[in-house]
C-alpha positions, 0 to 999 in steps of 0.5 A: 807765665801766668798769661801762657796759662791762662790763655791755655798755652800750657806748654809755653807757660810750663817751660817759664816756670821751669826756666825761672826761681820760683816763687808764690806767684809763680806755683799758684800761677801754673796751678791754677793754670793747669786747674783751669784747662783740664789739667787737675791731676796735673795740678794736684801733683804740683801742689804736692810737688811745691810743699815737698819743695818747702814752699808753704801754701800761701792765700790764693793757693787753695784756690787752685788746688779746691779749683783743681778739685773741682775739675776733676770729678773727685769730689772728696776733697780737704778744705784748706784753712790758716796752716790746716788742712782738713 
């Protein structure tokens, strides 16, 4: 799934994501892939979905989140440190 996302085959990455058991690796891969390929809003939405499903962000998750915000042009974003959003 990660290689599909990195190569821009988000359709294939999403298909795999939907079919497999979710863990931090899968969430981080799809969020980062979406952000990397101009789908920042989808990446941000998926980040919040991850949290609603009781997956707490790990040390890598903010990289995908910050990348999504940076690519979206939103500019005003919160910074994640540990378990606190600023």
